[in-house]
C-alpha positions in Angstrom: -48.1 -60.7 52.3 -44.5 -60.5 53.5 -43.4 -61.5 50.0 -45.3 -58.6 48.4 -44.0 -56.2 51.0 -40.4 -57.3 50.2 -41.0 -56.8 46.4 -42.5 -53.4 47.1 -39.5 -52.4 49.2 -37.1 -53.5 46.6 -39.0 -51.6 43.9 -38.9 -48.4 46.0 -35.1 -48.9 46.4 -34.6 -49.3 42.7 -36.7 -46.3 41.8 -34.9 -44.2 44.4 -31.6 -45.3 43.0 -32.7 -44.4 39.4 -34.0 -41.0 40.5 -30.7 -40.3 42.2 -28.8 -41.1 39.0 -30.8 -38.7 36.8 -29.4 -35.2 36.6 -32.4 -33.0 37.2 -31.7 -29.4 36.4 -32.1 -27.0 39.4 -35.0 -24.6 39.0 -32.9 -21.5 39.7 -32.2 -18.3 37.8 -28.6 -19.5 37.2 -29.7 -22.8 35.8 -32.4 -21.3 33.6 -30.1 -18.5 32.3 -27.3 -21.1 31.5 -29.8 -23.4 29.8 -31.3 -20.7 27.6 -27.9 -19.3 26.6 -26.7 -22.8 25.7 -29.7 -23.6 23.6 -29.1 -20.5 21.5 -25.4 -21.1 21.4 -25.7 -24.7 20.1 -29.0 -24.7 18.1 -29.8 -21.2 16.9 -29.0 -21.1 13.2 -28.1 -17.4 12.5 -25.3 -16.5 15.0 -22.7 -16.6 12.3 -24.8 -15.1 9.5 -25.7 -12.2 11.7 -22.1 -11.9 13.1 -23.4 -12.1 16.7 -20.8 -12.6 19.4 -22.9 -14.8 21.7 -20.0 -15.3 24.2 -19.9 -11.5 24.7 -23.6 -11.4 25.2 -23.2 -14.1 27.9 -20.9 -11.8 29.9 -23.2 -8.8 29.5 -26.2 -10.6 30.9 -24.5 -12.9 33.3 -24.5 -10.4 36.1 -28.1 -9.5 35.6 -29.6 -12.9 35.1 -27.5 -15.4 37.0 -28.6 -14.5 40.6 -31.7 -15.3 42.7 -32.1 -11.8 44.1 -34.4 -10.3 41.4 -38.1 -11.1 41.1 -39.5 -13.5 38.5 -41.0 -10.8 36.2 -37.7 -8.8 36.1 -35.8 -12.1 35.4 -38.2 -12.9 32.5 -37.9 -9.4 31.0 -34.1 -9.6 31.1 -34.1 -13.0 29.5 -36.3 -11.5 26.8 -33.9 -8.7 26.3 -31.1 -11.1 25.8 -33.0 -13.0 23.1 -33.8 -9.6 21.4 -30.1 -9.3 20.7 -30.7 -11.9 18.0 -33.0 -9.5 16.2 -35.3 -12.3 15.1 -39.1 -12.2 15.0 -39.2 -16.0 15.3 -37.5 -16.0 18.7 -39.9 -15.9 21.7 -39.8 -16.8 25.4 -43.1 -18.2 26.7 -44.2 -18.2 30.4 -47.5 -18.5 32.1 -47.7 -14.7 32.4 -46.0 -13.3 29.3 -44.4 -13.9 25.9 -41.3 -12.0 24.9 -41.1 -10.8 21.3 -38.9 -8.8 18.9 -40.9 -6.4 16.7 -38.3 -4.0 15.5 -37.9 -6.0 12.3 -41.0 -4.2 11.0 -41.7 -1.3 13.4 -38.4 0.4 12.4 -39.7 0.6 8.8 -42.5 2.5 6.9 -45.8 0.7 7.2 -46.8 1.0 3.6 -50.3 -0.3 4.3 -53.6 1.4 5.1 -56.4 -1.2 5.6 -59.1 1.4 5.0 -57.9 2.0 1.5 -58.2 -1.5 0.2 -61.9 -1.6 1.1 -62.6 1.5 -1.1 -64.7 1.0 -4.2 -61.6 1.2 -6.4 -60.3 -2.1 -5.0 -62.4 -4.5 -2.8 -65.3 -2.3 -2.1 -68.1 -3.3 0.3 -69.4 -6.2 -1.8 -66.2 -8.2 -2.1 -66.3 -11.9 -2.1 -64.9 -14.2 0.5 -63.5 -17.7 -0.1 -62.2 -18.8 3.4 -59.1 -16.6 4.0 -59.2 -15.0 0.5 -61.0 -11.7 -0.1 -61.3 -10.8 -3.7 -62.9 -8.5 -6.2 -62.3 -6.9 -9.6 -60.6 -3.5 -9.4 -61.7 -0.3 -10.9 -59.9 -1.6 -14.0 -62.3 -4.4 -14.7 -59.7 -6.5 -16.4 -57.5 -6.6 -13.3 -58.4 -8.8 -10.4 -57.5 -8.2 -6.7 -57.1 -10.7 -3.8 -56.2 -9.6 -0.3 -54.8 -12.4 1.9 -54.2 -11.3 5.4 -52.8 -14.4 7.1 -51.4 -17.8 6.2 -53.2 -19.1 9.3 -56.5 -18.7 7.4 -57.0 -21.8 5.3 -58.3 -22.2 1.7 -58.9 -25.2 -0.5 -58.4 -26.0 -4.2 -62.2 -25.6 -4.5 -61.9 -22.1 -3.2 -59.2 -21.2 -5.6 -61.1 -22.8 -8.5 -64.0 -20.5 -7.9 -61.7 -17.5 -7.5 -59.9 -18.1 -10.8 -63.2 -18.7 -12.5 -64.5 -15.3 -11.2 -61.4 -13.6 -12.7 -61.6 -15.3 -16.1 -62.4 -11.9 -17.7 -59.4 -10.3 -16.1 -57.1 -10.9 -19.1 -54.6 -8.3 -17.9 -53.7 -10.1 -14.8 -54.2 -10.5 -11.1 -52.9 -8.8 -7.9 -52.3 -10.8 -4.7 -51.8 -8.4 -1.8 -49.9 -10.0 1.1 -49.0 -6.8 2.9 -49.3 -7.1 6.7 -49.5 -10.9 6.4 -47.4 -12.0 9.3 -47.3 -15.6 8.2 -48.8 -18.8 9.6 -48.8 -22.2 7.8 -45.8 -22.9 5.5 -48.0 -25.6 3.9 -50.5 -22.9 2.8 -47.7 -20.8 1.4 -46.7 -23.7 -0.8 -50.3 -24.3 -1.8 -50.9 -20.7 -2.9 -47.7 -20.6 -4.9 -48.5 -23.9 -6.6 -51.3 -22.2 -8.7 -48.8 -20.0 -10.5 -46.2 -22.6 -11.6 -46.5 -24.8 -14.7 -43.8 -27.2 -13.6 -42.1 -28.2 -10.4 -39.3 -25.8 -9.7 -36.5 -25.6 -7.1 -37.1 -22.2 -5.6 -35.5 -22.7 -2.1 -32.9 -24.5 -0.2 -32.9 -25.7 3.5 -30.1 -26.6 5.9 -30.0 -28.4 9.2 -27.7 -28.0 12.2 -25.3 -31.0 12.4 -23.4 -30.0 15.5 -22.9 -27.4 18.3 -20.5 -25.2 16.3 -22.1 -22.1 14.9 -21.1 -23.1 11.4 -22.1 -26.8 11.6 -24.7 -27.3 8.9 -25.7 -29.9 6.4 -25.3 -29.4 2.7 -28.2 -27.3 1.3 -31.2 -29.4 0.5 -33.2 -28.3 -2.6 -36.9 -27.7 -2.0 -39.3 -27.7 -4.9 -42.4 -25.6 -5.4 -44.8 -28.1 -6.9 -47.1 -27.0 -9.7 -50.8 -27.7 -9.1 -51.8 -30.2 -11.7 -55.4 -29.1 -12.0 -55.6 -25.4 -11.2 -53.2 -22.8 -12.8 -53.3 -19.1 -13.4 -51.4 -18.7 -16.6 -51.6 -14.9 -16.9 -49.5 -12.2 -15.2 -49.7 -11.9 -11.5 -48.3 -9.1 -9.2 -47.5 -9.8 -5.5 -47.8 -6.7 -3.3 -45.4 -6.8 -0.3 -44.3 -4.7 2.7 -42.0 -5.0 5.6 -44.8 -6.8 7.7 -44.9 -9.6 5.1 -43.2 -12.2 7.3 -42.4 -15.9 7.9 -44.7 -18.1 5.8 -45.4 -15.0 3.7 -41.7 -14.5 3.2 -41.5 -18.1 1.9 -44.4 -17.4 -0.5 -42.7 -14.3 -1.9 -39.5 -16.3 -2.3 -41.2 -19.0 -4.3 -43.1 -16.4 -6.4 -39.8 -14.8 -7.4 -39.4 -17.9 -9.6 -43.0 -18.1 -10.9 -42.9 -17.6 -14.7 -45.4 -14.6 -14.9 -45.0 -13.1 -11.4 -43.7 -9.7 -10.5 -43.0 -8.6 -6.9 -44.0 -4.9 -6.2 -43.8 -3.0 -3.0 -41.3 -2.8 -0.1 -38.7 -5.3 1.0 -40.4 -8.2 3.0 -39.8 -8.7 6.7 -37.8 -11.9 6.5 -38.2 -14.7 9.0 -36.4 -17.4 7.0 -35.5 -19.8 9.8 -37.7 -22.8 10.5 -38.5 -22.6 14.2 -38.2 -25.2 16.9 -39.0 -25.0 20.7 -37.2 -26.2 23.8 -38.3 -26.2 27.5 -36.3 -24.6 30.3 -35.9 -26.2 33.7 -38.6 -23.9 35.2 -41.1 -24.9 32.5 -40.8 -21.8 30.3 -40.5 -22.5 26.5 -38.2 -20.8 24.1 -38.8 -20.8 20.3 -35.9 -20.1 18.0 -34.8 -20.3 14.4 -33.2 -23.7 13.9 -32.9 -24.3 10.2 -31.9 -21.6 7.7 -33.6 -21.2 4.3 -32.2 -19.8 1.1 -33.6 -18.6 -2.2 -32.8 -20.4 -5.5 -29.5 -18.6 -5.7 -28.6 -19.6 -2.1 -29.1 -16.2 -0.6 -30.4 -16.1 3.0 -34.1 -15.1 3.1 -33.9 -14.3 6.8 -33.2 -10.7 6.1 -36.1 -10.1 3.7 -36.6 -10.2 -0.1 -36.2 -7.2 -2.3 -39.1 -6.6 -4.7 -38.7 -6.3 -8.5 -40.2 -2.8 -8.3 -39.7 -0.9 -5.1 -42.5 1.5 -4.2 -44.2 2.7 -1.0 -47.4 4.6 -0.1 -47.5 8.3 -1.2 -49.2 10.5 1.5 -50.8 12.5 -1.2 -52.4 9.4 -2.8 -53.5 8.3 0.7 -55.1 11.7 1.3 -57.0 11.2 -2.0 -58.2 7.7 -1.1 -55.7 5.9 -3.4 -53.3 3.1 -2.5 -50.1 4.0 -4.4 -48.9 0.4 -4.4 -52.1 -1.1 -5.8 -52.3 1.7 -8.4 -48.7 0.9 -9.5 -49.6 -2.8 -9.7 -52.7 -2.0 -11.9 -50.6 0.3 -14.1 -48.0 -2.4 -14.5 -50.5 -5.0 -15.5 -52.3 -2.7 -17.9 -49.2 -1.4 -19.6 -46.9 -4.4 -19.2 -44.1 -2.5 -17.6 
């Protein structure tokens, strides 16, 4: 018994020594502010591309955030304001009671979307078909098909797409895929949807990784291929409808479709969101999500700032008043007339 007690005492001593040697961050406003600022300073990937003086922002927020006299809600809001200086919809601060967010990337722009219009009889109607996340129907122009896809968080399968394409076999003029107000979701699904419109594997994007703490420390751009689906392909014209609220995984899809052989992008500039996000924990348990790896199009242009359409057009209030979606009508006209 004495031997066991001696071993137990020694173990406690060793554990105590180990604990004393570990640098445990203090759960204070100062420590959390410093930690958050440092994560962004060393790991956020767009400080240089956006010409952000992060040192200056430190001094602006230091007096507000690095003291323990304010309440927790005020501290959280101020930390969120600091992150909003990055102007990035992929940057969020998560706590048990709130999530900071930056929405100006789309709220400062025309909406160019009216959900009630797409369910009119000219487009989807009331008897539209549903294949998991895909809603589809032939338009008033019977030889033009229309798919509305509202979120890359809503899955679909090859079997779904096989039925959809079979349904549109008579649509010899082409197909419209509407991804307006699609805020993103699964990057894997964006690759999958694009794969149906490529005949061969194509390098349509590049990715970089941070290699150090310096704002310009990145790896060489790594080519990323959009792989053609070997069994299911739409080999007719396709129009992608976009607006400013087409973001993140949707932005990736638009980028890939820029290089699809029969695709045309019509609408408004997309919202961007080209950085692959990562998350880190602060000493108090809050989580911060941030853009960590920048992505580029096939010409090595940043896609963080949005992608310009091939044909720029928005909703006309007169058309809206008459129950018509200007952007869908332009897509139909383009497919029927080939210009």
